Each structure stands twice: as C-alpha cells, then as structure tokens.
N, C-alpha and C positions, 0 to 999 in steps of 0.2 A: 374336705375331709382330709385329715392331716395323713393318713396312708393312702398308697396307690390302689387302684382298682387291682391290680396285679397282686397286691399283698392281701387283699380281700380274698382273693380267689384261691388261698391256700386252701380254703373249705373245700371239700369234695361236693358238695351239696348246694343247691339255690337256697334252701331255706336259712342254711347258717349263714349263707352271703348276706342272705337280709337281714336277720337277726346282729349282724356285725353292725349295720347302720344304726341300731338302737345306744349303741355302745355312747355315742356323742350325745345323746338325748337320754340317758339315763335317770337323770334328776327331774326330767320333765315326765317321765314315766312314773316314778316314785310318787311326785305330788300328784299326780292327775289320780294314780290309783288311792292314795289317801283321801282326794276330794271324792272320789267314788264311794269310799266305805262309808264316809260321814253323811253322805247324800242317801245311800241307802238306808244308814242306821237310825237318822231322823225320820225318813219317811215308813219305816217299820214302826214306830214309835207310835204312830196315829192309831193305827187299829186298835191296838192294845188299850189305849187311853180311850178310845170311843167304847169298847166292849166295857171297861170299867165304869164309865160315865152312863150307860145305858142301865147297868147293875143298880148303881148308886140312884140314880132317877126313879128306879122300879122301886126300890126299897124303901128310901128317904123321903121321895117326891120330888115334884118339879118345883123350883123355884127361880126367880129372875137372876139373882147371884150366881148361880150353879150354872145356869146356861149362858152367862156373859164369861163365865171362866172358861166353860168348855169351848166356847168358840174362840176367845181368845188364845186359849194354847193351841185348838187346831189351827189357826191361823198363822201363830208364831212360829209352830214346829214346821208347818208347810214352808213359809217363807226361808227356815233357814235350810231346808231340804234342797230349796229351788238354788238359794246362793251357792250351796256345793256342787248343784245340778251343772249351772252356769260354769263354775271354776274348773270343774271336770271336763265339759266341752272345750272350754277355751284352751286348757292344757293340751288334752289329747290330741285334741283336732289341730290345733299350731303344731303340735310334733309331728304329726303325719306329715303337714306341709312341708315344715322343714325337711323332714327324710325325703319326700319327693323333690324336694328341689337338690337335694346331695345326691340322689339317684339320677336325676335328668344330668346334673352337671358331668358327674364321672361316666355317663354313657356316654354323652357328647363326647367329652376330653378322651375314652377309648376309642371311640370312632375316629378322632385324630389322629391317632398312633397306628391304625391297622394299615397295611400295605393295599398297593394299587389294587392287587390281584382280588383283595376282598372287595371291593368297590364295583370290580368287574363281574363278581358272580352273585352279587347281592342287588336286588331291585330298591332303588330310592324310596319308593313308596311303601315297602316292607318296613325299613329301617324308620320311616316317618310315623307308621303306625305303631310300632314297637315304644318309640319315644312320646307317644300322646295316650293312645288307649291303654297300653299295657301299663305305663307308669301310671295312669289312674287309677287301675284297678290295683296295683300295688300298693298307694297311699290307701284305701279303703280298708287292707288288712292292717296298715300301719295305726289307724286311727279307730274309724267306728267298729271294728272287728273287734279291737283291743277293750274299748270303753265297753259295748255290750257284752263282751263275755265276762269281766268283771261285774258289772251290774248283776248278772245272771247268778256269779258266783258267790257273791258276798248274800244275795236275798237269799238264795238257797241255803246258804250255811247260818244265817242269822233266823230265818222264817221258818224253817223246818223243826228246830227244837222247840222252838214255841209254839208250834202246832200241835208235835207229842205231847207237850204239856197240856194242852186245850183238849185233846182227844186223840188216843194212839189208835182208836178204831177209825175215824175219819181219814187220819192221815195215811193209813196203811191202804185204804180204799184209794186215796188220792194218788197214791206211789202205783198201784197198779196199772194205772192209765199211762204212766210215763213211758213204760219200755214200748209202748205202742208208739209214742211221738217220736222215740230214740231212733226206732227201725226206720219210721217215715222219714226223718231226717238223713239216715245214713243212705238209705236207698236214694232217694231223689237228689240229695248233694251230690253223688257218684255221676248220676245223670246229667245234672246239671254242669258237672266239671267237662265232662266229654263233650256236650253239646256247646259249651262255651270257647273251648279251646277250638273249636272247628270254627266257629264264629270269628274267632279273632284272627284264624289264619286266612279267611276268605275277608277279613274287613283289610289285610294287607294286600291282596290282590286287587281289590276295588280301588284302593287308595295308590297303588302303583301305576294302574291304568289312567286313572283322571291325572296323576302327576306326569305320564309320559305324553297325555294329549296335550296338555297346556304346555308344555315343554315344546312340544312339536306341533305346536297350532298352525305353523305357515306350511308345512308337509301338509298337514290334515287338508287345510283349504286348497293348497295348490293341485290337490290331487281329487279334489271333490268329493273327499270321504266323509264330510260332515252327519249326512244320514247315515251311514254304515257305523262311524263311532257313536253316535247317540244310540242306535240300536243294541250295539253291543255293551255299551255302557246301562242303559236299560235292563238287559238280560242280567248283567252283573248285579245290579242294585235290585232285582225283583228276587235274585237267589238270596241275595243277602237278606232282603227281608222275611222272605221263607223260613231262613234259617234263625231268624230270630223269633218268629212267631211258635215255631216249633218249642224254641226256649220258653218262650209266654206261655205256651199249653201246658207244659211239664210244670212251671210255675204257677200256674193257674189251678193245677189239680193239686200240686203239694201244699200250698197253704190251705185252702179249704180243708183239706183232709187232715192237717195239722190241728186246726181250729176244732174238727169234729171231734177228734180225740180227746181235747182236752174239754169241749163242753161236755162228753159224755162223763168225765170226772167231775164237774161242777154239777150237773143233774143229780149224781148219784150223792154227792154232799148235800146237796138240798134236800133231797129225799130222805134220805138217812139221817144227817143232821137236825133237819127239823123234828123227826121222832125222838132223837136223844133229847133235845131241848123240850121238848114235850113231857116226856117223862121223868124230865128234873135232874138227868145224866150230867149236862152241862147247861150253864146258865143262859138266859137268851143274850147276855152281853158277850158271853163268850163264842156263842154262836154266830153272833154277827162280825166279832172280830175273827173268827176263823173263816169266814166268808170274803171278809177284807181282805186277809192275809193270802186267800186263794186266789183273790183278783189280782193282789200284787205278783204272784207267782206265774199268772196268763201271760203278760208281757215278757218275763224273761224265757218263757217257753217257745214264744213267738219269735222274739229276738234270736235265739238260737238259732231257729232257721234262716233267719235273715244273715246271721253270722256265717253258717254254714254256705250259703250261697255268695257271699264276699270271699268266703276262704278258697271255695271251688274254683272261681272266678280268679282271684288272685292266684291262686298256685298255675293255671294254665299259663296266665301273665308271666307270671315267675320264670316258668321254664322257657318261654320264649326271650325274655330277656337275657338270662344266664348263657342261652346258645352262644349271643352274642359277645357276652363279656367275658366268656370263657376262651374265646378266641384270642391267643398270644400276638401282641407286634411283633412282625417279621424283623422289623428294622428297630433297633435300640440301642442306648449307650448302654456301655459296658458297666458293671456295678461299681458306683463311685466316680464315675468319670464326671457324670453331668453335675456334680457338685460344685464344681470351679475349683476344688482344692488347690492351694499353690504349689506349683511345682509339677503338677500332673499335667501329663503331655496333652497340648491343645491348648495351655493356658494362652500360650503366644498368639502374637498376632499372625493372621493368614497373611503369607507372600503372594501366593498365585501359584507357586509351581505345581502341575499336575504331570503325574507319570501313571501309563499303562504298561504294567510288568507282565508279557505271558497273558497278556487277558483273553478269559474263555467266558462267555456267559450263556446260559439256558435257563428257559423260564420254569423248567420242571426237569426230574431226573429223567424221566423216560422221553423227554422231546430233544431234539436235535439244536444243537448250539446257534444263538443268533449272532453271536461274537466269536470270534477264533484267532488266536493268536496274536493279539492287538499288543504289538510294542511301540510305544511314542512317549517321548520327552517334551513338554511343553514349559519353555520357560516363562518367569514372571515378566509381565508385558506384553507379551506375544500374542500376535491374532492370527488363530489357526482355524482353517474353514475346513469343514467335511463336505463332499459332495458324493453321489452317486444315485442309483436307481431306488425307486420306491422297495423299502422292504429289505435292503441293503444292512440296517443297523445303526443308522444315524442316531435315531432318536433313542434307540437304548444305550447308545454309549454317553450321551447325554445326561440321560437318568441316572447314571451311575455316580455323576460328580458330587451332588447335593445328597445321595444315597436315597432317592428315589426308589430304586432297585439297589440292592445289595450284591457286590460280587465276593469272591471268595476272598481272604485275608492275602494281604501282599501283591494283591494285583491291582489294586487301585491307592495310590499313595498321593499326597498333598503335602509339599513343602518336606519330601523327604521323609514322612510319617506316614505308616499306615494309615488309611482314612478313618479306619474303624478306631483310632486313637486321639479322632478330634471329636469333641464335643458334638452331637447334632445340632444344638443352638449355635455354637460358636460357627461352624460350619456353613451353615443356611444362611446365618445373619451376616455371611462376608460374600453371598453367593447372589447374582441377580438374574435370575431365569426366566425366561417366556419361552412357554411351551408353544408347541404345533397349534393345540385349541386354544384359543384364547378367551378367558372367563373373565367377565366383569360383574360387579356387583350392582344390585339395584339402589346404588347410593349416585351421590353427586359427583360429577366429572372428577374433582377435586380430592374428593374421598377415595375414589378408585385410585388415582394417582399416589397419593399418601399411604396406600395399603401397605402394610408390613414396615414402615419408615417411622419412626417417632421423632416427634419433636422439630418437626419440619415445616418451614414458613410459605407463605404463598409465593415469595419470590422464587424460593427453590421447587415449587410445583412449577411455576412459569418457566425457569429454566430447564426442567427436565422435559417438560411439553415442547419447547423449542429445540431441543437436544433430539427428540422422537419426530421431529417434523410435524408436529401436532398443533403447534402455536395458531399459524393461519387459520386453520378450520375451527379452531375454540372461539376466534374473533366473530366469527358468524352466527355463533350459536347464541339465542336470545338472551340466555342467562350466564353466559362464558363460561366460568369452572363450576359453577353453582347449578348447571344444567343437570337435572335428574335422569341418570340413564334408566331405560326399561330392562325388565328382567333380562340377565345375560347380556347386556349391550345392546339390547335389539334396536335401538334408534341412532343407532352408530352405522356407518358402513364397515364392510370386512376390514377395510385399509384402515379406518380410524381406530377400530378393535386394536389391530395389530400394534399401533403407533399409541394407543393408550398402555397398552401392556408393555411396551418397550420403556415408557416415562416411568412406570411403575417401578421398571426394573434399575432404571439409571438413578433415580432418586435416591436411593440406596447408598449410592457410590460404593459398588461392591467391588472386592478385590478381584473377583471372577464375574463376566458376565456370559451370558449362556442364550445365544438366539438361536432356537430350533426350529428353521423355515419360519421366522417371524416377519419377513419382508416379502412372502408369495403374494398378498392381497393389495400390494401398493405398484404404481408405475415405476418405470426406470428412472425418470427423473426424480421422482420423490425418494426412490431407494437411495439414489447417489447421495442427493441432500442428507438423508438420515445417516448414513455412510461415513459423509464426511464430517458432520458434528460429532458422532460417536467416537472417530478418531481423535479428536481433541478431549470429549469427556474420559475415554478409556486410555489415555496415554499413561503407559506405566503401570497398567492394569491387563490381566488375561484376559483375552475374549475369544469363545468360543462358537463358531458360525456353522451354523446346517443350511444349506440351500439347494435348490435345483437350477438357479440361473446362474451362469458364468459369471456374468456381470457382476452378481452380489459378491463372489469370492477372489476375484482376480488381482486385488490388491493387499490380499493376506498375505502374512509373513511364511505362511507355509499352507499348503492346499494338500489335504489327505482324500484319496479317491476310494470309495470302499463298495465291494460288489461280493455278496452272500457272506458278510460278515468278517471280510478279509481287508485288509488295509493293501490295494495291489497298486498304488502310485501315491508317490507323494513328492513335494516340491513345489515351488514357487510356480506364477502362471507360465512364464517365461520359459521355466525347465521341464513342465510338463508338456507343452506345445512342442517344443523340441523332440521329445520321446516320440509323438505321433501314436500314444495308447488311447485308452477309454477316454481320457480328460480332451484331449484332442479331438476324438469323434465326437464327443458331447458337445464340444465346443463349435465345429462344424456345422452339426446338425440344428443348434440353438441359432446360429446366423443364418441359415437355410429358411429357418421357420420365419424369422422377422423379416427376412426379405420377401418371403411369400404372402405376410400379413401386411406389408408396406403396398405392395402391388395390386 
C-alpha cells in the first residue's frame, strides 16, 4: 500500500478501514461489475427466448430448421454468459486475493512497529489466529460476498420488470413471500454473527495453547506433563467442535427454512400461473418463461443467505483485526524525520557518543521508577560495563539506546543530539544488540549470522564467527555454515546460541555494540577468548557490556555498578577495588564461589 496503516486508521470504523483497501483495486471492481452485468444480461435473455420459441412452435408448428436455430441460440447465449461468468470470477476473486495480501502485509508490518509491552500482553497464538482465520474471513467479504451481491442485484433489477410485463398478478404473489425470506435472513444472520465471533475468539485460545506447548515441548517432557497437556488440548478441541456444531445447527435450520419460503412462492406460482395459462390470460410460452425467471431468482435469494453468513463472519473478524491495527506504535519517528531529507538531523554518520542525562524511567505512570537519576557520558570508542544484582535496571538501560524502550526527551542523547532526532532506521543500523534472551531462526547457521546485514560474503561470516569464538564449533558441524538450526536454535547449546548472536551483531560492524549478559552461558576461557577478539574488532567503536561476572567486565574502560536503578559506583576495576564497596564485595564473593567449586 502507498499509505501507512496509521493513515488508513484515520477512519473511525473498521468498515471504512476495509473499504480503503478497495481504492488500489477500484478498476478491478469496475471491470468485475461490468462482467457480472453482462453475464446476468445474457443469462436473462435465455428464458425470454425460450418462451417466444414455445409460442412460435405452438402457433406455426415444429420444423427442423426452427429447432436447430433455437438450439444454436440457446447454446450461443449460454456460452457468452459463461465467458462473462469466468471473467467476473477471475477479476473479483483475484481482487480479493490481492486485498488479502495487502491486509496481511500491513498487519504484519504494523506488528513490527508495536512496542515490546504489547507482545507481553498479547498471546502469540491469538495474533496468529487473526493473521490467518480472520484474514481469510475478510477475503470472503472482499470477493465472493461482492460478486454474489452484484449478481443478485442485477438479476432482481432486470428480471422483476420483465416478470411484471408477463403478469402483474403472479409477480405480486411472488413478492409476498420475499419479506419472509428477508426476515429469516436478518434473524439468523444476527445469530450467526454472535456465534462466529465467539468461535474466532476461542480459536485464538486453542491456537495459543498449541503454540505454547510446541515451543515449550522440552519443559512439558521434562515434567512428564504430556498426558495432562493432551487432556487439556482435547478439552479445548472438543469445546471448539461444540461451538462450531452450534453454528452448524443454526445454519442447518437457516438454509432449509429459507428454501421453504422460496418453495411456497414457487408452488403458488405453479398453481395460479397454470390456471392463468389455461384460461388464456398468459400464453404457454410466457408461463414457461416466468417459471424460468423464477428459477433464476431462486439462486440469488439463496446466495443472499450465503452472503449474509459471509458478512456476519467477516464483521466479527474485522472487529478483531481492527482492535490490533488501532493500537498506535509507541515508538516512532517524528513526522518527516524518516524520509531522509538532506540536512535533517540524523542524516550524518553516528560516531558512538552516548549520554544519559538525569535519566529516570518507569514502565507506567503509576509504577515505581526502574531507573533513577542516571547521569553518564560514554565517549566514542569506550568500553563501558554495567554490573549489579538482578533487577537493578541494567537491561532496561540497554534497551533505551536502540529505542526498544523510549525515555523522555533529552534524557538519552547520541552524538550530542536527542535520540529522537535520529531516524530509527539510522539509529538501529548503527547498533549491534545482543539481548539476554538469544533468539535464532529456523534457518542455516550462516543465515542467522547474516541476519540484519546486507551484501556480506562468506569470508565476512567466517570472520564474525571467529570474533565470537564460534568458528571452532562450526568446524565440528557436519554441514558447517550450512547447518540448519532447529526452531529457536534448539540444536545448539546455550553458549553456541549466545556466540551466534554475538557474531550476528559483529558482522554489522556497528558503531555501538551492546552485549546484555551475552556471555553467561560460556566458560571463563571461552569468555576471555571472545573478549580478546572483540577488543580488536571494536577498536574505535563504543561497547556497552552487561554482566554478572567480574571477569567479564574487569578490563573495561569504565565500570558502573547499578543498585535499585541508580549508579552507586563507577570507575575502573582497580579504582572500584580500592573503594571497597559493592563491586569489591561482589568480587570477593565470586572468588570464594570459584574456590569452593574447585575444591
């Protein structure tokens, strides 16, 4: 789409938002509508000609030429109508697939922009259900529902005047049964909407349960919970079936009841129309044509029930989709900043200076601060380490640099500019970030290392792996760099995962490297090896390292000790040891633990 989701959401309703997507494909809609009209028009011609042919044959007699001509006209009309039917389906159904593609792309793109807190509150399975089942329901509205509605509209507009011309009396009788059909559609359509909305919501639950169990399969097996989880899934699955069966029961009553009212009208026409023809008020051919027209109207009436079903389901899905798309990204560029206009702040290359100025951060207005009064200047090329107890705010501080979390203006500065003056793309392209929880994709090892870096060679991949201390491990893999990792890198050890993530950050050659406790799963020998390589790689670049082990941070240019969100100590390893405070106490305890472990 040429306009962003936020622009589309200037509309206040979900329906207006969906209609916006038709703008791009308006000519598909116009062409499809024209094809529907001609398909119906040529189809409507057939009953009229059949009626005229019957009267002609009755009056003037049957001849071979007349029969052949009638057959040829009927076949020709049917073929032309069929061609337009093919064109309408190809055009309108294709349009619905394109719209589904745009919807899915925008939905996925919107999810990429939402803050981390959003994903902490939403279940992955629910989002997956909205991106699959609900989008499919919207496609049905954008394609089949439009096509069948247009067919019904054109048939009624063309056929009813012709039927009035044949017999006003018979047409009025037919129209008397239509309100019954309309009331049936209205009542059952509302009930279908309510039940389908509940089904979609429950489908999200069952999808989320399955996703969590597959992701946590090792925990389930470790605690021997397979029978329990199977039982729980069976319970959810059975309830999902029961809810669908309730909908099926409703539909099972809806369609026969609607056809019953249609059948009443058909029976009345046959009874009264036959008498009209017998008394000569209408000809036999007109009576036959009227019944053929009536037959052509039956499908639109049935189709309207089908369309009502689609619309009601689609409305429920539209509401669920719009709930997510209405969530505004909490972290975004200022208007015009992301355009990369010449002279705009942030166009220059990032050097790597970082400043935290009177930084206080909390996750919510009513929540206590996680960070308080942080004042720190990190010069380009410095290696600064952060150490402290669990929950002291180290990871939160790291997340503020790439704007995964957003602090108040002026509190975080990069190269003497407010961080919000730098486009997000520019900022994050210059940062190599290795979070606490390593995530690897179900791709090859090489693809995982190359993730986020463009136009890199195998040699650069090997260099990054060497810098991360992973090269020797890769040599032992059967397919080397082409080794396909399992989901979330399950085929690697914890240390190998961390080193792969470090290689992914290093290959970008970032101006700022952030390692958030990224060496916790490796031994001290491997840790020293990695840090030695990183010192060479990061020379002249800024590095922020979060760790719990003193051995990881002792060679840093500056070490900051955090406690309850505040920097309580800062200095080099030697300076902090001389102070004899929190850092020295932590160092002594770790030495004692190592001695006890060795004894």
